[in-house]
C-alpha positions as CSV (number, residue, x, y, z in Angstrom):
1,M,-24.1,-15.8,1.6
2,R,-20.9,-16.7,-0.3
3,S,-20.6,-13.2,-1.7
4,T,-20.9,-11.7,1.8
5,A,-18.1,-13.9,3.1
6,L,-15.9,-13.0,0.1
7,A,-16.6,-9.2,0.6
8,L,-15.8,-9.6,4.3
9,A,-12.5,-11.4,3.5
10,V,-11.5,-8.7,1.0
11,F,-12.3,-6.0,3.6
12,V,-10.3,-7.7,6.3
13,L,-7.3,-8.2,4.0
14,A,-7.4,-4.6,2.8
15,A,-7.6,-3.2,6.3
16,A,-4.7,-5.4,7.7
17,P,-1.5,-3.5,8.4
18,T,1.4,-4.2,6.1
19,G,5.1,-4.3,6.7
20,A,5.1,-4.7,10.4
21,Q,8.5,-4.5,12.0
22,A,10.1,-4.2,15.4
23,Q,10.9,-0.7,16.7
24,N,14.6,0.2,16.8
25,Y,15.7,2.6,19.5
26,P,19.2,3.7,20.6
27,W,19.0,3.1,24.4
28,C,18.3,0.0,26.6
29,A,17.4,-0.3,30.2
30,H,18.6,-3.2,32.2
31,Y,16.3,-3.6,35.2
32,D,17.6,-4.6,38.5
33,T,14.7,-6.9,39.2
34,G,16.5,-10.2,39.5
35,D,15.1,-11.7,36.3
36,D,17.5,-10.0,33.8
37,G,14.8,-7.8,32.4
38,W,15.7,-5.6,29.4
39,N,13.8,-2.9,27.5
40,C,15.4,-1.4,24.4
41,G,12.6,1.1,23.7
42,F,14.2,4.4,24.6
43,V,14.9,7.4,22.4
44,S,17.2,9.2,24.8
45,F,19.5,8.4,27.7
46,G,17.4,10.7,29.9
47,Q,14.2,8.9,29.0
48,C,15.9,5.6,30.0
49,Q,17.2,7.0,33.3
50,A,13.8,8.4,34.2
51,T,12.3,4.9,33.7
52,I,14.7,3.0,35.9
53,R,14.8,5.7,38.6
54,G,13.4,4.1,41.8
55,M,13.6,0.5,40.6
56,G,17.3,0.3,40.1
57,G,19.2,-0.8,37.1
58,F,21.3,0.9,34.4
59,C,21.0,2.3,30.9
60,E,23.3,1.5,28.0
61,R,23.5,2.0,24.2
62,N,21.6,-0.5,22.1
63,T,24.3,-2.3,20.1
64,Q,21.7,-3.5,17.6
65,F,20.4,0.1,16.9
66,Q,20.5,1.1,13.2
67,P,19.2,4.5,12.4
68,Q,16.5,4.4,9.6
69,L,17.4,6.2,6.4
70,P,15.1,9.0,5.4
71,L,12.8,8.2,2.5
72,D,13.5,9.9,-0.8
73,R,10.7,12.0,-2.0
């Protein structure tokens, strides 16, 4: 029983994702919903505009956006 629990624990730890971090996108939508809702998850201005169309609000650049550097190979 003890070895089964140990094997399960090793499996769970090995399968766990590593290095989780928040996504970083260049455009934010400020929703005109009365609760000051924000979503900074847009790759392009057009994508942001399409999202707020019909519900109101505006899009602006994400001042916290920092492009990721390419990995050296």
